[in-house]
Each structure stands twice: as structure tokens, then as C-alpha cells.
TIVOPA-840965 format. One record per atom (N, C-alpha, C): residue in three letters; atom name; x, y, z. Coordinates in nm, 3 decimals. Example, Ala and Ser with C-alpha at 12.3 -4.5 7.8 and 13.67 -1.06 7.14 Angstrom:
// residues 2
R:ALA:N:1.319:-0.569:0.780 $
R:ALA:CA:1.230:-0.450:0.780 $
R:ALA:C:1.320:-0.330:0.780 $
R:SER:N:1.285:-0.225:0.708 $
R:SER:CA:1.367:-0.106:0.714 $
R:SER:C:1.290:0.003:0.787 $
***
This chain:
// residues 180
R:UNK:N:4.017:-3.712:-0.042 $
R:UNK:CA:4.120:-3.614:-0.066 $
R:UNK:C:4.107:-3.503:0.038 $
R:UNK:N:4.217:-3.469:0.101 $
R:UNK:CA:4.218:-3.364:0.203 $
R:UNK:C:4.301:-3.247:0.153 $
R:UNK:N:4.250:-3.129:0.179 $
R:UNK:CA:4.323:-3.007:0.143 $
R:UNK:C:4.359:-2.933:0.271 $
R:UNK:N:4.474:-2.880:0.272 $
R:UNK:CA:4.514:-2.796:0.384 $
R:UNK:C:4.542:-2.656:0.330 $
R:UNK:N:4.489:-2.559:0.403 $
R:UNK:CA:4.513:-2.421:0.366 $
R:UNK:C:4.598:-2.358:0.475 $
R:UNK:N:4.705:-2.302:0.437 $
R:UNK:CA:4.791:-2.234:0.534 $
R:UNK:C:4.768:-2.085:0.521 $
R:UNK:N:4.732:-2.025:0.630 $
R:UNK:CA:4.709:-1.881:0.632 $
R:UNK:C:4.835:-1.814:0.685 $
R:UNK:N:4.891:-1.730:0.606 $
R:UNK:CA:5.013:-1.658:0.645 $
R:UNK:C:4.974:-1.520:0.697 $
R:UNK:N:4.892:-1.520:0.798 $
R:UNK:CA:4.845:-1.394:0.855 $
R:UNK:C:4.900:-1.384:0.996 $
R:UNK:N:5.000:-1.300:1.014 $
R:UNK:CA:5.055:-1.288:1.148 $
R:UNK:C:4.969:-1.194:1.231 $
R:UNK:N:4.997:-1.189:1.358 $
R:UNK:CA:4.914:-1.111:1.450 $
R:UNK:C:4.916:-0.962:1.418 $
R:UNK:N:5.027:-0.908:1.366 $
R:UNK:CA:5.030:-0.765:1.334 $
R:UNK:C:4.938:-0.733:1.216 $
R:UNK:N:4.933:-0.823:1.115 $
R:UNK:CA:4.841:-0.802:1.003 $
R:UNK:C:4.696:-0.809:1.049 $
R:UNK:N:4.666:-0.904:1.135 $
R:UNK:CA:4.531:-0.918:1.188 $
R:UNK:C:4.491:-0.794:1.266 $
R:UNK:N:4.581:-0.743:1.346 $
R:UNK:CA:4.554:-0.622:1.423 $
R:UNK:C:4.528:-0.502:1.331 $
R:UNK:N:4.605:-0.491:1.223 $
R:UNK:CA:4.585:-0.382:1.126 $
R:UNK:C:4.446:-0.392:1.062 $
R:UNK:N:4.405:-0.513:1.027 $
R:UNK:CA:4.273:-0.533:0.966 $
R:UNK:C:4.162:-0.495:1.063 $
R:UNK:N:4.175:-0.539:1.187 $
R:UNK:CA:4.075:-0.506:1.290 $
R:UNK:C:4.069:-0.356:1.312 $
R:UNK:N:4.186:-0.291:1.323 $
R:UNK:CA:4.189:-0.147:1.346 $
R:UNK:C:4.131:-0.071:1.227 $
R:UNK:N:4.159:-0.116:1.104 $
R:UNK:CA:4.103:-0.050:0.985 $
R:UNK:C:3.951:-0.063:0.984 $
R:UNK:N:3.899:-0.180:1.020 $
R:UNK:CA:3.753:-0.198:1.025 $
R:UNK:C:3.691:-0.113:1.135 $
R:UNK:N:3.758:-0.104:1.251 $
R:UNK:CA:3.708:-0.020:1.359 $
R:UNK:C:3.708:0.126:1.317 $
R:UNK:N:3.815:0.170:1.250 $
R:UNK:CA:3.825:0.309:1.204 $
R:UNK:C:3.715:0.340:1.103 $
R:UNK:N:3.692:0.245:1.010 $
R:UNK:CA:3.587:0.266:0.910 $
R:UNK:C:3.450:0.276:0.978 $
R:UNK:N:3.424:0.189:1.075 $
R:UNK:CA:3.296:0.193:1.145 $
R:UNK:C:3.282:0.323:1.224 $
R:UNK:N:3.391:0.367:1.286 $
R:UNK:CA:3.387:0.494:1.360 $
R:UNK:C:3.358:0.610:1.265 $
R:UNK:N:3.422:0.609:1.149 $
R:UNK:CA:3.398:0.710:1.047 $
R:UNK:C:3.249:0.712:1.009 $
R:UNK:N:3.192:0.594:0.982 $
R:UNK:CA:3.051:0.585:0.943 $
R:UNK:C:2.959:0.629:1.056 $
R:UNK:N:2.995:0.597:1.180 $
R:UNK:CA:2.915:0.641:1.294 $
R:UNK:C:2.913:0.793:1.304 $
R:UNK:N:3.029:0.855:1.284 $
R:UNK:CA:3.035:1.002:1.289 $
R:UNK:C:2.953:1.060:1.174 $
R:UNK:N:2.964:1.000:1.057 $
R:UNK:CA:2.894:1.049:0.938 $
R:UNK:C:2.743:1.057:0.961 $
R:UNK:N:2.687:0.963:1.036 $
R:UNK:CA:2.542:0.961:1.060 $
R:UNK:C:2.496:1.077:1.147 $
R:UNK:N:2.589:1.145:1.215 $
R:UNK:CA:2.553:1.257:1.302 $
R:UNK:C:2.524:1.386:1.226 $
R:UNK:N:2.558:1.390:1.098 $
R:UNK:CA:2.545:1.514:1.022 $
R:UNK:C:2.423:1.511:0.931 $
R:UNK:N:2.359:1.627:0.917 $
R:UNK:CA:2.248:1.639:0.822 $
R:UNK:C:2.277:1.742:0.714 $
R:UNK:N:2.391:1.810:0.726 $
R:UNK:CA:2.433:1.910:0.628 $
R:UNK:C:2.583:1.892:0.601 $
R:UNK:N:2.624:1.918:0.480 $
R:UNK:CA:2.764:1.903:0.443 $
R:UNK:C:2.803:2.013:0.344 $
R:UNK:N:2.932:2.032:0.328 $
R:UNK:CA:2.983:2.120:0.223 $
R:UNK:C:3.030:2.031:0.110 $
R:UNK:N:2.970:2.048:-0.007 $
R:UNK:CA:3.009:1.974:-0.127 $
R:UNK:C:3.105:2.061:-0.206 $
R:UNK:N:3.223:2.007:-0.236 $
R:UNK:CA:3.328:2.082:-0.306 $
R:UNK:C:3.351:2.017:-0.442 $
R:UNK:N:3.335:2.097:-0.547 $
R:UNK:CA:3.358:2.049:-0.683 $
R:UNK:C:3.455:2.144:-0.753 $
R:UNK:N:3.492:2.107:-0.876 $
R:UNK:CA:3.581:2.193:-0.955 $
R:UNK:C:3.498:2.280:-1.050 $
R:UNK:N:3.520:2.410:-1.043 $
R:UNK:CA:3.455:2.502:-1.136 $
R:UNK:C:3.522:2.488:-1.273 $
R:UNK:N:3.464:2.549:-1.375 $
R:UNK:CA:3.518:2.537:-1.510 $
R:UNK:C:3.660:2.592:-1.523 $
R:UNK:N:3.697:2.688:-1.437 $
R:UNK:CA:3.834:2.743:-1.440 $
R:UNK:C:3.929:2.663:-1.351 $
R:UNK:N:3.885:2.547:-1.302 $
R:UNK:CA:3.961:2.454:-1.217 $
R:UNK:C:3.973:2.500:-1.073 $
R:UNK:N:3.912:2.613:-1.038 $
R:UNK:CA:3.911:2.654:-0.897 $
R:UNK:C:3.813:2.564:-0.821 $
R:UNK:N:3.827:2.561:-0.690 $
R:UNK:CA:3.737:2.481:-0.608 $
R:UNK:C:3.614:2.562:-0.574 $
R:UNK:N:3.499:2.498:-0.577 $
R:UNK:CA:3.372:2.564:-0.549 $
R:UNK:C:3.297:2.482:-0.445 $
R:UNK:N:3.271:2.542:-0.330 $
R:UNK:CA:3.203:2.473:-0.221 $
R:UNK:C:3.068:2.537:-0.194 $
R:UNK:N:2.974:2.452:-0.153 $
R:UNK:CA:2.842:2.502:-0.115 $
R:UNK:C:2.781:2.406:-0.014 $
R:UNK:N:2.697:2.461:0.078 $
R:UNK:CA:2.631:2.373:0.175 $
R:UNK:C:2.517:2.296:0.108 $
R:UNK:N:2.503:2.170:0.150 $
R:UNK:CA:2.398:2.084:0.094 $
R:UNK:C:2.335:2.004:0.208 $
R:UNK:N:2.205:1.988:0.202 $
R:UNK:CA:2.135:1.900:0.297 $
R:UNK:C:2.157:1.756:0.252 $
R:UNK:N:2.191:1.670:0.345 $
R:UNK:CA:2.210:1.529:0.313 $
R:UNK:C:2.073:1.463:0.303 $
R:UNK:N:2.043:1.406:0.187 $
R:UNK:CA:1.915:1.340:0.166 $
R:UNK:C:1.917:1.197:0.218 $
R:UNK:N:2.030:1.129:0.203 $
R:UNK:CA:2.040:0.991:0.248 $
R:UNK:C:2.187:0.951:0.258 $
R:UNK:N:2.210:0.844:0.333 $
R:UNK:CA:2.343:0.791:0.355 $
R:UNK:C:2.336:0.639:0.341 $
R:UNK:N:2.415:0.584:0.248 $
R:UNK:CA:2.422:0.438:0.232 $
R:UNK:C:2.511:0.379:0.340 $
R:UNK:N:2.498:0.251:0.363 $
R:UNK:CA:2.575:0.185:0.468 $
R:UNK:C:2.726:0.189:0.443 $
R:UNK:N:2.769:0.204:0.319 $
R:UNK:CA:2.912:0.210:0.287 $
R:UNK:C:2.970:0.350:0.292 $
R:UNK:N:2.889:0.451:0.325 $
R:UNK:CA:2.939:0.588:0.333 $
R:UNK:C:2.908:0.672:0.211 $
R:UNK:N:2.834:0.618:0.114 $
R:UNK:CA:2.795:0.699:-0.002 $
R:UNK:C:2.683:0.794:0.039 $
R:UNK:N:2.691:0.918:-0.009 $
R:UNK:CA:2.596:1.022:0.026 $
R:UNK:C:2.505:1.055:-0.091 $
R:UNK:N:2.382:1.089:-0.060 $
R:UNK:CA:2.285:1.135:-0.160 $
R:UNK:C:2.241:1.276:-0.125 $
R:UNK:N:2.237:1.361:-0.226 $
R:UNK:CA:2.189:1.497:-0.213 $
R:UNK:C:2.081:1.519:-0.319 $
R:UNK:N:2.000:1.621:-0.299 $
R:UNK:CA:1.900:1.660:-0.399 $
R:UNK:C:1.938:1.798:-0.448 $
R:UNK:N:1.933:1.816:-0.580 $
R:UNK:CA:1.968:1.946:-0.635 $
R:UNK:C:1.883:1.973:-0.760 $
R:UNK:N:1.900:2.091:-0.812 $
R:UNK:CA:1.830:2.132:-0.933 $
R:UNK:C:1.913:2.093:-1.055 $
R:UNK:N:1.847:2.040:-1.156 $
R:UNK:CA:1.919:2.002:-1.278 $
R:UNK:C:1.978:2.123:-1.350 $
R:UNK:N:1.927:2.243:-1.319 $
R:UNK:CA:1.980:2.364:-1.382 $
R:UNK:C:2.087:2.432:-1.296 $
R:UNK:N:2.126:2.369:-1.187 $
R:UNK:CA:2.226:2.423:-1.098 $
R:UNK:C:2.365:2.418:-1.162 $
R:UNK:N:2.447:2.515:-1.130 $
R:UNK:CA:2.585:2.518:-1.181 $
R:UNK:C:2.666:2.398:-1.137 $
R:UNK:N:2.634:2.342:-1.020 $
R:UNK:CA:2.710:2.226:-0.972 $
R:UNK:C:2.690:2.106:-1.062 $
R:UNK:N:2.576:2.096:-1.129 $
R:UNK:CA:2.550:1.986:-1.221 $
R:UNK:C:2.649:1.993:-1.337 $
R:UNK:N:2.667:2.112:-1.394 $
R:UNK:CA:2.764:2.130:-1.503 $
R:UNK:C:2.905:2.099:-1.455 $
R:UNK:N:2.938:2.144:-1.333 $
R:UNK:CA:3.071:2.118:-1.279 $
R:UNK:C:3.096:1.968:-1.265 $
R:UNK:N:2.997:1.896:-1.218 $
R:UNK:CA:3.012:1.751:-1.199 $
R:UNK:C:3.017:1.677:-1.331 $
R:UNK:N:2.943:1.724:-1.429 $
R:UNK:CA:2.949:1.662:-1.561 $
R:UNK:C:3.087:1.682:-1.624 $
R:UNK:N:3.153:1.796:-1.592 $
R:UNK:CA:3.289:1.823:-1.642 $
R:UNK:C:3.395:1.746:-1.564 $
R:UNK:N:3.375:1.730:-1.434 $
R:UNK:CA:3.473:1.663:-1.348 $
R:UNK:C:3.400:1.605:-1.228 $
R:UNK:N:3.389:1.476:-1.222 $
R:UNK:CA:3.310:1.409:-1.118 $
R:UNK:C:3.381:1.398:-0.983 $
R:UNK:N:3.512:1.430:-0.979 $
R:UNK:CA:3.585:1.423:-0.851 $
R:UNK:C:3.538:1.533:-0.758 $
R:UNK:N:3.493:1.494:-0.638 $
R:UNK:CA:3.442:1.591:-0.540 $
R:UNK:C:3.496:1.559:-0.402 $
R:UNK:N:3.481:1.654:-0.314 $
R:UNK:CA:3.509:1.635:-0.172 $
R:UNK:C:3.386:1.680:-0.095 $
R:UNK:N:3.367:1.620:0.021 $
R:UNK:CA:3.257:1.657:0.109 $
R:UNK:C:3.317:1.676:0.247 $
R:UNK:N:3.282:1.788:0.313 $
R:UNK:CA:3.332:1.814:0.448 $
R:UNK:C:3.213:1.840:0.541 $
R:UNK:N:3.235:1.806:0.668 $
R:UNK:CA:3.132:1.827:0.770 $
R:UNK:C:3.202:1.863:0.900 $
R:UNK:N:3.135:1.943:0.982 $
R:UNK:CA:3.194:1.973:1.112 $
R:UNK:C:3.087:2.010:1.213 $
R:UNK:N:3.116:1.974:1.337 $
R:UNK:CA:3.039:2.019:1.452 $
R:UNK:C:3.140:2.083:1.547 $
R:UNK:N:3.101:2.108:1.669 $
R:UNK:CA:3.196:2.172:1.761 $
R:UNK:C:3.311:2.080:1.801 $
R:UNK:N:3.292:1.947:1.794 $
R:UNK:CA:3.400:1.858:1.837 $
R:UNK:C:3.428:1.743:1.739 $
R:UNK:N:3.356:1.739:1.629 $
R:UNK:CA:3.377:1.633:1.530 $
R:UNK:C:3.391:1.695:1.391 $
R:UNK:N:3.487:1.640:1.316 $
R:UNK:CA:3.516:1.690:1.182 $
R:UNK:C:3.534:1.569:1.092 $
R:UNK:N:3.491:1.583:0.968 $
R:UNK:CA:3.497:1.469:0.876 $
R:UNK:C:3.511:1.520:0.734 $
R:UNK:N:3.590:1.451:0.655 $
R:UNK:CA:3.598:1.481:0.512 $
R:UNK:C:3.601:1.350:0.437 $
R:UNK:N:3.548:1.355:0.316 $
R:UNK:CA:3.557:1.238:0.229 $
R:UNK:C:3.574:1.285:0.087 $
R:UNK:N:3.634:1.200:0.006 $
R:UNK:CA:3.649:1.231:-0.136 $
R:UNK:C:3.594:1.114:-0.216 $
R:UNK:N:3.548:1.145:-0.335 $
R:UNK:CA:3.491:1.041:-0.419 $
R:UNK:C:3.444:1.097:-0.551 $
R:UNK:N:3.358:1.022:-0.614 $
R:UNK:CA:3.304:1.060:-0.745 $
R:UNK:C:3.155:1.089:-0.732 $
R:UNK:N:3.113:1.198:-0.796 $
R:UNK:CA:2.972:1.235:-0.796 $
R:UNK:C:2.906:1.186:-0.924 $
R:UNK:N:2.780:1.147:-0.911 $
R:UNK:CA:2.702:1.107:-1.028 $
R:UNK:C:2.560:1.160:-1.012 $
R:UNK:N:2.494:1.179:-1.123 $
R:UNK:CA:2.359:1.236:-1.124 $
R:UNK:C:2.258:1.127:-1.159 $
R:UNK:N:2.143:1.131:-1.091 $
R:UNK:CA:2.039:1.028:-1.109 $
R:UNK:C:1.902:1.093:-1.111 $
R:UNK:N:1.817:1.043:-1.200 $
R:UNK:CA:1.680:1.095:-1.209 $
R:UNK:C:1.578:0.986:-1.173 $
R:UNK:N:1.612:0.903:-1.079 $
R:UNK:CA:1.526:0.792:-1.034 $
R:UNK:C:1.407:0.849:-0.959 $
R:UNK:N:1.290:0.855:-1.025 $
R:UNK:CA:1.170:0.916:-0.966 $
R:UNK:C:1.123:0.841:-0.842 $
R:UNK:N:1.141:0.710:-0.841 $
R:UNK:CA:1.100:0.630:-0.726 $
R:UNK:C:1.186:0.664:-0.604 $
R:UNK:N:1.316:0.677:-0.625 $
R:UNK:CA:1.405:0.712:-0.516 $
R:UNK:C:1.382:0.856:-0.469 $
R:UNK:N:1.355:0.944:-0.562 $
R:UNK:CA:1.323:1.083:-0.525 $
R:UNK:C:1.200:1.085:-0.436 $
R:UNK:N:1.098:1.009:-0.472 $
R:UNK:CA:0.975:1.002:-0.391 $
R:UNK:C:1.004:0.945:-0.252 $
R:UNK:N:1.090:0.844:-0.247 $
R:UNK:CA:1.125:0.780:-0.120 $
R:UNK:C:1.200:0.878:-0.029 $
R:UNK:N:1.290:0.958:-0.087 $
R:UNK:CA:1.373:1.049:-0.008 $
R:UNK:C:1.307:1.185:0.019 $
R:UNK:N:1.198:1.214:-0.051 $
R:UNK:CA:1.136:1.346:-0.048 $
R:UNK:C:1.110:1.394:0.094 $
R:UNK:N:1.143:1.524:0.117 $
R:UNK:CA:1.115:1.590:0.245 $
R:UNK:C:1.041:1.720:0.213 $
R:UNK:N:0.935:1.745:0.284 $
R:UNK:CA:0.849:1.860:0.256 $
R:UNK:C:0.924:1.994:0.254 $
R:UNK:N:1.024:2.017:0.340 $
R:UNK:CA:1.097:2.146:0.334 $
R:UNK:C:1.164:2.172:0.199 $
R:UNK:N:1.188:2.068:0.120 $
R:UNK:CA:1.250:2.088:-0.011 $
R:UNK:C:1.158:2.160:-0.108 $
R:UNK:N:1.030:2.171:-0.073 $
R:UNK:CA:0.934:2.236:-0.162 $
R:UNK:C:0.970:2.384:-0.182 $
R:UNK:N:1.049:2.439:-0.092 $
R:UNK:CA:1.097:2.577:-0.108 $
R:UNK:C:1.176:2.589:-0.238 $
R:UNK:N:1.259:2.488:-0.269 $
R:UNK:CA:1.341:2.489:-0.390 $
R:UNK:C:1.273:2.420:-0.508 $
R:UNK:N:1.178:2.334:-0.478 $
R:UNK:CA:1.107:2.259:-0.583 $
R:UNK:C:0.956:2.275:-0.561 $
R:UNK:N:0.899:2.389:-0.605 $
R:UNK:CA:0.759:2.422:-0.577 $
R:UNK:C:0.658:2.318:-0.625 $
R:UNK:N:0.694:2.238:-0.725 $
R:UNK:CA:0.602:2.136:-0.776 $
R:UNK:C:0.610:2.006:-0.696 $
R:UNK:N:0.687:2.010:-0.588 $
R:UNK:CA:0.698:1.893:-0.501 $
R:UNK:C:0.788:1.786:-0.559 $
R:UNK:N:0.769:1.665:-0.513 $
R:UNK:CA:0.856:1.554:-0.555 $
R:UNK:C:0.846:1.521:-0.703 $
R:UNK:N:0.742:1.570:-0.770 $
R:UNK:CA:0.727:1.547:-0.914 $
R:UNK:C:0.788:1.659:-0.999 $
R:UNK:N:0.852:1.755:-0.932 $
R:UNK:CA:0.914:1.866:-1.003 $
R:UNK:C:1.019:1.811:-1.101 $
R:UNK:N:1.007:1.843:-1.229 $
R:UNK:CA:1.100:1.787:-1.328 $
R:UNK:C:1.244:1.839:-1.313 $
R:UNK:N:1.262:1.942:-1.232 $
R:UNK:CA:1.395:2.000:-1.214 $
R:UNK:C:1.479:1.924:-1.111 $
R:UNK:N:1.418:1.835:-1.033 $
R:UNK:CA:1.490:1.762:-0.929 $
R:UNK:C:1.582:1.657:-0.990 $
R:UNK:N:1.704:1.654:-0.938 $
R:UNK:CA:1.798:1.548:-0.974 $
R:UNK:C:1.869:1.506:-0.845 $
R:UNK:N:1.896:1.377:-0.834 $
R:UNK:CA:1.971:1.326:-0.720 $
R:UNK:C:2.119:1.329:-0.753 $
R:UNK:N:2.198:1.367:-0.656 $
R:UNK:CA:2.342:1.373:-0.672 $
R:UNK:C:2.400:1.273:-0.571 $
R:UNK:N:2.464:1.170:-0.622 $
R:UNK:CA:2.524:1.068:-0.535 $
R:UNK:C:2.675:1.087:-0.532 $
R:UNK:N:2.731:1.084:-0.413 $
R:UNK:CA:2.877:1.086:-0.398 $
R:UNK:C:2.919:0.947:-0.351 $
R:UNK:N:2.987:0.876:-0.440 $
R:UNK:CA:3.041:0.745:-0.406 $
R:UNK:C:3.178:0.768:-0.343 $
R:UNK:N:3.185:0.739:-0.214 $
R:UNK:CA:3.304:0.771:-0.136 $
R:UNK:C:3.418:0.673:-0.165 $
R:UNK:N:3.538:0.728:-0.183 $
R:UNK:CA:3.659:0.646:-0.200 $
R:UNK:C:3.735:0.636:-0.069 $
R:UNK:N:3.755:0.750:-0.004 $
R:UNK:CA:3.827:0.752:0.123 $
R:UNK:C:3.783:0.872:0.204 $
R:UNK:N:3.821:0.871:0.329 $
R:UNK:CA:3.782:0.979:0.417 $
R:UNK:C:3.877:0.993:0.534 $
R:UNK:N:3.852:1.092:0.616 $
R:UNK:CA:3.931:1.115:0.736 $
R:UNK:C:3.841:1.178:0.840 $
R:UNK:N:3.864:1.140:0.965 $
R:UNK:CA:3.786:1.200:1.073 $
R:UNK:C:3.877:1.253:1.182 $
R:UNK:N:3.824:1.351:1.254 $
R:UNK:CA:3.884:1.406:1.375 $
R:UNK:C:3.771:1.408:1.476 $
R:UNK:N:3.783:1.330:1.580 $
R:UNK:CA:3.675:1.317:1.678 $
R:UNK:C:3.727:1.354:1.816 $
R:UNK:N:3.698:1.476:1.857 $
R:UNK:CA:3.739:1.525:1.988 $
R:UNK:C:3.624:1.523:2.086 $
R:UNK:N:3.526:1.437:2.063 $
R:UNK:CA:3.410:1.431:2.152 $
R:UNK:C:3.434:1.330:2.264 $
R:UNK:N:3.358:1.343:2.371 $
R:UNK:CA:3.360:1.246:2.480 $
R:UNK:C:3.497:1.228:2.544 $
R:UNK:N:3.522:1.106:2.589 $
R:UNK:CA:3.647:1.075:2.659 $
R:UNK:C:3.769:1.093:2.570 $
R:UNK:N:3.755:1.061:2.441 $
R:UNK:CA:3.868:1.079:2.347 $
R:UNK:C:3.913:1.223:2.343 $
R:UNK:N:3.818:1.315:2.345 $
R:UNK:CA:3.851:1.457:2.344 $
R:UNK:C:3.922:1.500:2.471 $
R:UNK:N:3.875:1.450:2.585 $
R:UNK:CA:3.941:1.482:2.711 $
R:UNK:C:4.082:1.426:2.715 $
R:UNK:N:4.096:1.304:2.665 $
R:UNK:CA:4.227:1.239:2.661 $
R:UNK:C:4.323:1.320:2.572 $
R:UNK:N:4.270:1.368:2.458 $
R:UNK:CA:4.353:1.448:2.367 $
R:UNK:C:4.393:1.579:2.433 $
R:UNK:N:4.300:1.646:2.501 $
R:UNK:CA:4.333:1.772:2.567 $
R:UNK:C:4.443:1.752:2.670 $
R:UNK:N:4.436:1.643:2.745 $
R:UNK:CA:4.541:1.613:2.843 $
R:UNK:C:4.674:1.591:2.773 $
R:UNK:N:4.675:1.510:2.667 $
R:UNK:CA:4.799:1.481:2.593 $
R:UNK:C:4.855:1.608:2.529 $
R:UNK:N:4.767:1.692:2.475 $
R:UNK:CA:4.811:1.816:2.411 $
R:UNK:C:4.871:1.912:2.515 $
R:UNK:N:4.808:1.921:2.632 $
R:UNK:CA:4.860:2.006:2.739 $
R:UNK:C:4.996:1.957:2.787 $
R:UNK:N:5.009:1.828:2.803 $
R:UNK:CA:5.136:1.767:2.846 $
R:UNK:C:5.245:1.794:2.742 $
R:UNK:N:5.213:1.775:2.614 $
R:UNK:CA:5.309:1.800:2.507 $
R:UNK:C:5.348:1.948:2.503 $
R:UNK:N:5.252:2.036:2.522 $
R:UNK:CA:5.279:2.179:2.522 $
R:UNK:C:5.380:2.216:2.631 $
R:UNK:N:5.358:2.162:2.750 $
R:UNK:CA:5.448:2.192:2.861 $
R:UNK:C:5.589:2.140:2.837 $
R:UNK:N:5.600:2.032:2.761 $
R:UNK:CA:5.731:1.975:2.729 $
R:UNK:C:5.792:2.036:2.603 $
R:UNK:N:5.717:2.123:2.535 $
R:UNK:CA:5.766:2.181:2.411 $
R:UNK:C:5.767:2.082:2.296 $
R:UNK:N:5.674:1.986:2.300 $
R:UNK:CA:5.664:1.882:2.197 $
R:UNK:C:5.529:1.887:2.130 $
R:UNK:N:5.513:1.802:2.032 $
R:UNK:CA:5.383:1.785:1.968 $
R:UNK:C:5.316:1.662:2.028 $
R:UNK:N:5.184:1.663:2.042 $
R:UNK:CA:5.117:1.543:2.095 $
R:UNK:C:5.118:1.431:1.991 $
R:UNK:N:5.122:1.309:2.040 $
R:UNK:CA:5.113:1.194:1.950 $
R:UNK:C:4.972:1.186:1.893 $
R:UNK:N:4.963:1.137:1.770 $
R:UNK:CA:4.832:1.121:1.706 $
R:UNK:C:4.763:1.000:1.768 $
R:UNK:N:4.643:1.021:1.817 $
R:UNK:CA:4.562:0.913:1.873 $
R:UNK:C:4.467:0.866:1.763 $
R:UNK:N:4.476:0.741:1.724 $
R:UNK:CA:4.395:0.689:1.614 $
R:UNK:C:4.246:0.689:1.644 $
R:UNK:N:4.208:0.703:1.771 $
R:UNK:CA:4.066:0.717:1.802 $
R:UNK:C:4.018:0.859:1.773 $
R:UNK:N:4.112:0.951:1.770 $
R:UNK:CA:4.079:1.092:1.746 $
R:UNK:C:4.088:1.127:1.598 $
R:UNK:N:4.194:1.081:1.531 $
R:UNK:CA:4.215:1.117:1.391 $
R:UNK:C:4.267:0.997:1.313 $
R:UNK:N:4.197:0.969:1.202 $
R:UNK:CA:4.245:0.859:1.117 $
R:UNK:C:4.186:0.871:0.977 $
R:UNK:N:4.266:0.828:0.879 $
R:UNK:CA:4.220:0.818:0.740 $
R:UNK:C:4.162:0.678:0.720 $
R:UNK:N:4.059:0.667:0.639 $
R:UNK:CA:3.996:0.538:0.613 $
R:UNK:C:3.970:0.520:0.464 $
R:UNK:N:3.979:0.396:0.419 $
R:UNK:CA:3.937:0.362:0.283 $
R:UNK:C:3.793:0.320:0.288 $
R:UNK:N:3.716:0.372:0.196 $
R:UNK:CA:3.574:0.338:0.193 $
R:UNK:C:3.545:0.255:0.070 $
***
């Protein structure tokens, strides 16, 4: 018995898939350049509350791990509403992601991720009972990458558009939304 499978994938769909995978990989590559981020959660009055956080770890799919105090206000905010945003920026690269935050007390993972500078906030070290891991499971993100040749290319396009009284076209190597 022979089976034939017909794939109805035209070249434009294939190109979209390849470009989406390239964009996701570019997003993840940029993400690895950062060691600090702004974590944005909802306060009890529904206002947005942002604070800088050191990135403890990054999963291959773009999920972020942070270390925080179990008595921190952000823990209560996340327990009330797990939807969060994370933003990062350097002089030429910008990134944001949104997702769901969750809290974990995995002592083995805390020990694995432990960094000595954290002892400032956790005087008892990695065994401090106040430590909790905060994981952000990323749903989607967006990047703006004006570094290297892409940045020069954008500056040229922006200058040309300015002189013509137009807006520059969006270059997908410079700015793109990605599903994570």
C-alpha cells in the first residue's frame, strides 16, 4: 500500500515561516545580550508598576528567570495578576516581551542559579528562606535592533525619507514582532 501526501505549501508561505523563525532567533540572540531588565506588573489599583531586575537565567525559548524576595510587593502583584511585560534597552538595541509570571521555590534551581552578589539582598545566602524564583513565560515580543550594518542602513533610509518628506519603510531586520 502506497500513500501520497500532498503538501499545499506555496513559496510565499514557506518564506513567511523562514522569516518568522529568523526573526525569533534574532530576538533570542538580542535577549542574550542583556543582564538587567525592567519587569512591569499590575499594582493592586491596576496601575503599571515597573522595577529593574537582574536576569538570573534565560531558557532557550525566551523564558526569563529572576530572583526576588517572597515578601516583595511584586510577589503580591503577580499573585493577583500574572500578566507582565519585560523591557530591555542598550544604546542601539531595544526589546520587549509579554507573558505570564509564576513563582517557584525550587531550592535546587536556586542553588544552581545562585550568584554571590545576591547576598546583599539575601544575607543567608542561597539557603535564605526568603528567596523565590520568578519565571516569566514569554508569549510574544518585539525588537528594535539599530546595531551594526542594520543600524547604518536604517540611518541612511531615515535620512533619505526625511529629505523626501516621507517616513522610512520598516526594515524587518531592524524591527519585528515575534511569537514565542
